[in-house]
C-alpha positions in Angstrom: 101.3 174.3 63.3 102.5 172.3 60.3 101.7 173.8 57.0 99.5 172.1 54.7 99.8 171.9 51.0 96.8 173.4 49.2 95.7 172.2 46.2 92.8 174.3 44.2 89.6 172.8 43.9 87.5 172.3 40.5 84.2 171.2 39.4 84.0 168.2 37.9 84.2 167.8 33.7 82.1 165.7 31.9 83.4 163.7 28.9 83.2 159.9 27.4 84.0 157.0 29.6 85.8 153.8 29.2 83.9 150.8 28.2 79.9 150.6 29.0 78.4 153.9 29.7 76.1 153.8 32.9 73.1 155.6 33.1 72.3 156.5 37.0 69.5 158.4 39.2 70.7 161.0 41.7 69.8 158.0 44.8 72.4 155.8 43.1 75.1 158.4 43.7 77.7 157.8 46.2 80.7 159.3 48.3 83.7 158.1 49.1 86.6 160.0 51.1 90.6 159.2 50.3 93.3 160.9 52.4 96.8 160.9 51.4 99.6 160.8 53.8 102.3 162.3 51.5 102.0 165.6 50.5 104.8 165.7 47.4 103.3 162.5 46.5 99.8 163.5 46.0 101.1 166.5 44.0 102.5 164.4 41.3 99.2 161.9 41.6 97.2 165.1 41.0 99.1 166.2 38.0 99.9 169.5 36.6 96.6 171.8 37.4 95.1 168.6 38.2 95.6 167.0 34.9 95.6 163.5 36.4 92.7 163.7 38.4 90.3 165.7 35.5 91.6 162.5 33.3 90.3 160.2 35.9 86.8 162.1 36.3 86.3 162.1 32.3 86.9 158.8 31.8 84.9 157.2 35.1 82.4 159.9 34.8 82.9 160.8 38.6 83.6 164.2 40.5 86.8 164.1 42.4 86.7 167.2 45.0 90.2 168.4 46.3 90.8 169.6 49.6 94.7 169.5 50.2 95.6 166.0 50.3 91.9 165.0 51.0 90.0 163.4 47.8 86.0 162.9 47.8 84.8 160.7 44.9 81.1 161.4 44.0 79.4 159.4 41.3 77.7 156.0 40.6 78.7 153.4 43.3 80.9 151.1 41.1 82.2 154.1 39.6 83.4 155.7 42.6 84.7 152.3 43.6 86.8 151.9 40.5 87.9 155.4 40.8 89.4 154.8 44.5 90.9 151.6 43.4 92.7 153.3 41.0 94.0 156.1 43.2 95.4 153.9 45.8 97.1 151.7 43.2 98.5 154.5 41.3 99.9 156.0 44.5 101.6 152.7 45.7 103.1 152.8 42.6 104.2 156.0 43.2 105.7 155.4 46.3 108.0 153.0 44.4 109.7 154.9 42.1 107.0 154.6 39.1 106.2 157.1 36.7 102.4 159.3 37.1 102.4 161.0 34.1 98.7 161.2 31.9 99.9 158.2 29.7 100.4 156.1 32.7 97.1 157.0 34.0 95.4 156.3 30.8 97.1 152.9 30.8 96.4 152.2 34.8 92.8 153.0 33.5 92.5 150.6 30.6 94.0 147.9 32.6 91.4 148.3 35.4 88.3 148.7 33.3 89.7 146.3 30.8 89.5 143.6 33.4 86.6 144.6 35.5 88.7 145.4 38.4 90.3 141.9 38.4 93.7 142.7 37.5 95.9 145.3 39.9 97.7 148.0 37.8 101.0 146.8 39.7 100.8 143.2 38.4 101.0 144.8 35.3 103.7 147.7 35.3 106.0 145.4 37.8 105.9 142.6 35.6 109.6 143.4 34.7 110.6 141.5 31.4 114.3 142.6 31.3 116.5 145.0 32.5 118.1 146.7 29.7 121.3 148.4 29.2 120.2 151.6 27.3 116.8 151.9 28.7 114.5 151.8 31.7 113.1 147.9 32.5 111.2 146.7 30.0 107.5 145.9 31.1 104.3 145.5 29.8 102.3 149.1 29.5 98.8 147.6 29.0 96.5 144.3 29.9 96.9 143.2 26.5 100.7 143.3 26.4 100.8 141.8 30.2 98.6 139.1 28.2 100.8 138.5 25.5 104.1 138.1 27.7 102.2 135.4 30.0 101.1 133.6 26.6 104.6 133.6 25.5 105.8 132.1 28.9 103.1 129.4 28.6 103.2 128.5 24.9 105.7 127.4 22.5 104.3 129.3 19.5 102.5 132.5 20.0 101.1 134.8 17.3 100.7 138.6 18.2 98.5 140.2 15.7 97.4 144.1 15.9 98.5 147.5 14.5 102.0 149.0 14.8 103.0 150.6 17.9 101.6 148.0 20.3 104.8 146.7 21.4 104.5 143.2 19.9 108.1 142.9 18.7 109.9 144.8 21.3 108.6 142.6 24.0 108.8 139.2 22.3 112.8 140.8 21.7 112.5 141.3 25.3 111.7 137.9 26.1 114.3 136.2 23.8 117.1 137.8 25.3 115.9 137.2 29.2 115.7 133.6 27.6 119.1 133.6 26.5 120.7 135.1 29.5 118.9 132.8 31.6 120.2 129.8 29.5 116.9 128.5 28.5 117.6 128.7 25.0 121.0 128.7 23.1 120.3 131.1 20.4 118.2 133.8 19.2 117.0 134.2 15.5 115.1 136.8 14.3 113.4 136.8 11.0 111.6 139.2 8.8 110.1 138.5 5.1 111.9 141.1 2.9 109.5 143.1 1.4 109.0 146.4 0.1 106.6 148.9 1.9 104.4 149.8 -1.2 107.6 151.5 -3.0 109.5 149.9 -5.5 113.3 150.2 -4.3 115.0 148.9 -7.4 118.6 147.4 -7.6 120.3 147.6 -4.0 124.2 147.3 -4.1 126.1 145.3 -2.1 126.7 142.1 -0.4 123.5 139.8 0.1 124.1 141.2 4.2 124.0 144.4 2.8 121.1 143.9 0.5 118.7 142.8 2.9 119.8 144.9 6.1 117.5 147.5 5.4 114.6 145.2 5.9 116.0 143.9 9.2 116.8 147.3 10.7 113.8 147.5 13.0 115.0 144.1 14.7 118.4 145.5 14.9 117.4 148.9 16.7 115.2 146.9 19.2 118.2 144.6 19.9 120.5 147.8 20.6 118.1 149.2 22.9 118.0 145.9 25.0 121.7 145.2 24.8 125.1 147.1 24.8 126.2 147.4 21.4 129.6 145.8 21.8 128.0 142.7 23.5 125.3 142.6 20.8 127.7 142.7 18.0 129.7 140.1 19.7 126.4 137.7 19.8 125.6 138.4 16.4 129.3 137.2 15.1 129.4 134.3 17.1 125.7 133.2 15.7 124.1 133.5 19.1 122.0 136.1 17.7 121.1 135.7 14.1 118.9 138.2 12.0 118.1 137.0 8.5 115.4 137.1 5.7 112.5 134.6 6.4 113.8 133.2 2.9 116.9 132.2 4.4 114.9 129.6 7.1 113.8 126.8 4.3 115.7 123.4 4.8 116.6 124.3 8.5 115.6 123.1 11.8 115.8 125.1 15.1 116.6 123.5 18.2 117.1 125.3 21.7 116.3 128.3 20.0 114.1 131.5 20.8 112.5 132.5 17.1 110.7 135.8 16.4 109.0 136.4 12.8 108.3 140.2 12.6 105.9 141.3 9.8 104.3 138.3 9.3 101.6 139.7 7.5 104.0 140.1 4.4 105.0 136.2 4.7 102.7 134.4 2.2 101.2 131.3 3.0 103.9 128.9 1.7 106.6 131.0 3.5 104.5 130.6 7.0 104.2 127.2 6.6 107.8 126.7 5.8 108.5 129.0 8.8 106.2 127.1 11.6 107.8 123.9 10.8 111.5 124.8 11.3 110.8 124.7 14.8 112.7 121.8 16.8 113.3 120.6 20.5 113.3 123.1 23.5 112.2 125.8 21.0 109.8 129.0 21.1 108.4 130.9 18.1 106.6 134.5 18.4 105.1 135.5 15.3 103.9 139.4 15.0 102.2 141.4 12.1 99.3 144.0 11.3 97.1 142.1 8.9 95.8 145.8 8.1 99.4 146.7 6.5 99.9 143.8 3.9 102.4 144.7 1.1 102.2 141.3 -0.6 101.7 141.9 -4.5 97.7 141.8 -5.4 96.4 138.3 -5.5 98.7 136.6 -2.7 97.5 135.5 0.4 99.0 136.6 3.7 100.3 133.9 5.5 99.3 135.5 8.9 95.5 135.6 8.2 95.8 132.0 6.9 97.5 131.0 10.2 94.8 132.8 12.5 92.1 130.8 10.4 93.6 127.4 10.6 95.3 126.9 14.0 93.1 128.8 16.5 92.3 126.3 19.4 95.4 124.0 18.6 97.1 123.5 22.4 100.3 125.0 22.9 99.4 127.9 20.3 98.4 131.0 21.8 96.9 134.1 20.0 97.0 137.5 21.2 95.0 140.7 19.7 96.2 144.2 20.3 93.9 147.5 19.7 94.5 150.9 19.2 94.5 151.2 23.1 97.6 149.1 23.3 99.7 151.9 21.1 102.4 153.1 23.1 103.6 155.9 20.7 102.1 159.3 20.7 98.5 159.5 21.3 97.7 160.8 18.0 98.5 157.5 16.6 95.7 155.6 18.2 93.5 158.1 16.8 94.9 157.9 13.2 94.3 153.5 13.7 90.7 154.2 14.2 90.4 156.7 11.2 91.7 154.1 8.6 90.2 151.2 10.4 86.6 153.0 10.2 87.9 153.4 6.3 88.4 149.8 5.6 85.1 148.9 7.3 83.2 151.1 4.9 85.2 150.0 1.7 84.3 146.2 3.0 80.6 147.4 3.5 80.4 148.9 0.0 82.1 145.8 -1.6 79.4 143.5 0.1 76.6 145.5 -1.0 78.0 145.6 -4.2 78.4 141.6 -4.3 75.0 141.1 -3.3 73.1 143.2 -6.3 
């Protein structure tokens, strides 16, 4: 008799739900059974001490009962259907070698719930943008990241606006390198405003390149993640990849180029206008930034905020908004972002109340 892998049964754990909570009555409860045919993969899917299943229970507000490789889902019919679809898709991803860690489960849940079940997890996870030399393949990890990548493919100018850690610059860099390797563009231009983040560093010694390099370091870091260091250095020396301060863009016309403007919230209105009008034939531009982290001197308008107001609805220009749910850093970063956004909203409400007095 074949040995059966036993997994401890446990009672469902209540918790918060993703999206709009659903109120049900007992007569609306349904049951659905799912049998998995690979014991080793089932263990990976369940997670250590069934942590993945407990996470799915909490987020979908359903119960999952385990008996070996047989799962029974109990709860509201639509939530049970969502849970079954999620488990089946995660199981299929596991077969193809994808990770099934708790962070992956959370992102998969966000994809399904955010799209109302209209987008399959594999369509996001397996949309490989670039196969890096030093890292795993670069691919979207959230639904908004997938929409961002698709927007870059479809539009000549794309704005990616949202908090830090949402992959705005990283994915844009991967798309740029892919376009260069596929000979869709002849060069990559990476630009960033040379604005200090709340600190006055004073005089910096050295040549012009040495003075601005500290501001451009994040772009070099992303570049070195995706290309061999020797190859990246060679491309930079030949001018095929150019990393430069935003101020150096004035007077240029960028043809057959993939241009990325990073930290665009620190571009002034005049700088943003100058940058956007540099775009030449057969070129793409991606503008990334976080409007909640503007480091411009008091009284100066952020060019990114103004561009968002002025350019919405223009054909050929795409806007992608990211939220804390798209953060792919430490889980606490999401909570930190929410806390600061709440603080900012309270300050705005107080100022609005004062203005009406």
